[in-house]
C-alpha positions as CSV (number, residue, x, y, z in Angstrom):
1,M,-47.5,-85.6,52.9
2,L,-46.2,-87.8,55.6
3,T,-43.7,-87.3,58.3
4,V,-41.4,-89.6,59.0
5,L,-39.9,-88.6,62.7
6,A,-36.2,-89.7,63.0
7,P,-35.5,-89.1,66.8
8,T,-31.7,-88.8,67.6
9,L,-31.5,-91.5,70.3
10,L,-31.9,-93.8,67.0
11,S,-28.2,-93.1,66.6
12,C,-27.2,-90.6,63.7
13,A,-24.0,-91.2,61.6
14,V,-22.1,-89.1,59.6
15,S,-20.1,-91.0,56.9
16,P,-16.5,-89.6,57.1
17,A,-16.5,-89.8,53.0
18,A,-19.6,-87.3,53.4
19,Y,-18.2,-84.7,55.9
20,S,-16.9,-81.5,54.4
21,G,-13.3,-82.1,57.2
22,D,-14.2,-78.7,59.1
23,P,-13.7,-79.5,62.7
24,K,-15.6,-76.5,63.5
25,V,-18.7,-77.5,61.7
26,N,-20.9,-80.0,63.8
27,P,-24.9,-79.4,63.4
28,F,-25.2,-82.1,65.7
29,Y,-25.7,-82.0,69.6
30,T,-24.2,-84.3,72.4
31,D,-26.2,-82.8,75.5
32,R,-29.8,-83.1,74.4
33,V,-32.0,-84.8,71.6
34,A,-32.5,-82.8,68.6
35,T,-36.0,-82.9,66.8
36,V,-35.6,-84.5,63.2
37,R,-38.2,-84.8,61.1
38,I,-38.4,-86.1,57.4
39,V,-41.3,-85.1,55.4
40,L,-42.1,-86.9,52.2
41,P,-45.2,-88.3,50.0
42,E,-47.1,-91.3,51.7
43,D,-46.9,-93.2,48.5
44,D,-43.3,-92.5,48.4
45,W,-42.9,-93.9,51.8
46,N,-45.2,-97.3,51.2
47,A,-42.8,-97.6,48.2
48,L,-39.3,-97.4,49.9
49,K,-41.2,-99.8,52.7
50,A,-41.9,-102.2,49.8
51,N,-38.9,-101.8,47.6
52,S,-36.5,-101.2,50.8
53,Y,-33.6,-103.2,49.1
54,A,-33.3,-101.2,45.7
55,Q,-31.6,-98.4,47.3
56,Y,-33.8,-96.0,45.1
57,Y,-34.0,-92.3,46.5
58,Y,-37.1,-90.4,47.0
59,K,-37.4,-86.7,47.5
60,A,-38.2,-85.1,50.8
61,D,-37.9,-82.6,53.0
62,F,-35.5,-82.7,55.8
63,W,-36.0,-80.6,59.2
64,F,-33.2,-80.3,61.7
65,E,-35.1,-78.7,64.4
66,D,-36.7,-75.3,62.9
67,E,-34.3,-75.5,59.6
68,L,-35.7,-76.5,56.8
69,V,-33.3,-78.7,54.0
70,P,-35.7,-79.1,51.0
71,D,-35.2,-81.5,48.5
72,V,-33.1,-84.1,49.9
73,G,-32.5,-87.9,48.4
74,L,-34.1,-90.3,51.5
75,R,-33.6,-94.3,50.8
76,A,-33.5,-97.4,52.8
77,K,-29.9,-98.5,54.0
78,G,-28.4,-101.2,55.5
79,N,-27.9,-105.1,54.8
80,A,-28.4,-106.8,58.3
81,S,-30.3,-103.9,60.3
82,L,-32.3,-103.7,56.9
83,Q,-32.8,-107.6,56.4
84,E,-34.3,-107.6,60.1
85,T,-36.5,-104.6,59.5
86,V,-38.2,-106.3,56.8
87,R,-38.6,-109.7,58.5
88,W,-40.3,-108.3,61.3
89,Q,-42.2,-105.8,59.2
90,S,-40.9,-103.1,61.7
91,E,-41.5,-99.7,60.9
92,R,-38.2,-98.7,61.9
93,F,-36.1,-98.3,59.0
94,P,-32.7,-97.7,58.6
95,L,-32.2,-94.2,56.9
96,A,-30.0,-92.7,54.3
97,I,-30.2,-89.1,54.1
98,D,-28.0,-87.1,50.6
99,F,-28.2,-83.5,51.0
100,N,-26.7,-82.9,47.6
101,L,-28.2,-85.8,45.5
102,L,-30.9,-83.3,43.5
103,N,-28.2,-80.1,44.4
104,P,-24.7,-81.1,44.1
105,A,-23.5,-77.5,45.6
106,R,-25.5,-78.1,48.8
107,T,-24.7,-79.6,52.4
108,F,-25.9,-79.5,55.7
109,H,-23.2,-77.5,57.9
110,G,-20.6,-79.2,55.7
111,V,-22.1,-82.7,55.9
112,K,-23.2,-84.3,52.8
113,K,-25.0,-87.6,53.6
114,V,-26.3,-88.6,57.1
115,H,-27.5,-92.0,57.8
116,F,-29.9,-92.8,60.6
117,N,-29.4,-96.3,62.0
118,N,-32.6,-98.1,63.4
119,V,-30.6,-99.9,66.3
120,W,-32.8,-103.2,65.7
121,S,-30.9,-105.2,67.8
122,D,-31.3,-102.6,71.4
123,P,-34.0,-102.8,72.8
124,T,-32.9,-99.7,74.9
125,L,-32.4,-97.6,72.1
126,I,-29.0,-96.1,73.9
127,R,-25.8,-98.7,73.2
128,Y,-25.1,-96.7,70.3
129,V,-25.1,-93.4,72.3
130,I,-23.1,-94.9,74.9
131,A,-20.6,-96.2,72.7
132,Y,-20.3,-93.2,70.6
133,N,-19.2,-91.5,73.6
134,I,-16.4,-94.3,75.1
135,F,-14.9,-94.1,71.5
136,A,-14.9,-90.6,71.3
């Protein structure tokens, strides 16, 4: 098994269409960096990297701090950021997590999908965080 760390300094976005709409539900911290781990077989990670444009979902386990969400769908996401990742042969893939792909009744604190942006054009890894704070 391979663990992919997805530090939340890489921006994390919840798609409005994937959100339950409950304003009291917010599993994401604004005052600290959370530890997110994505665990999947190494062969699947290598296949995702080799076929990143296919938008194929791989089964993975999602850990947010000490909370496990098993059997989520994981795929590479994006267009320009994905193209740059492939072109530069980077390991910093933008990722999409679908919590209810394999279990339609499941969400993660009311969230159905989460996108981890790879902020490929931001050497500081903090511009998205600053922009989100400004827009909020």
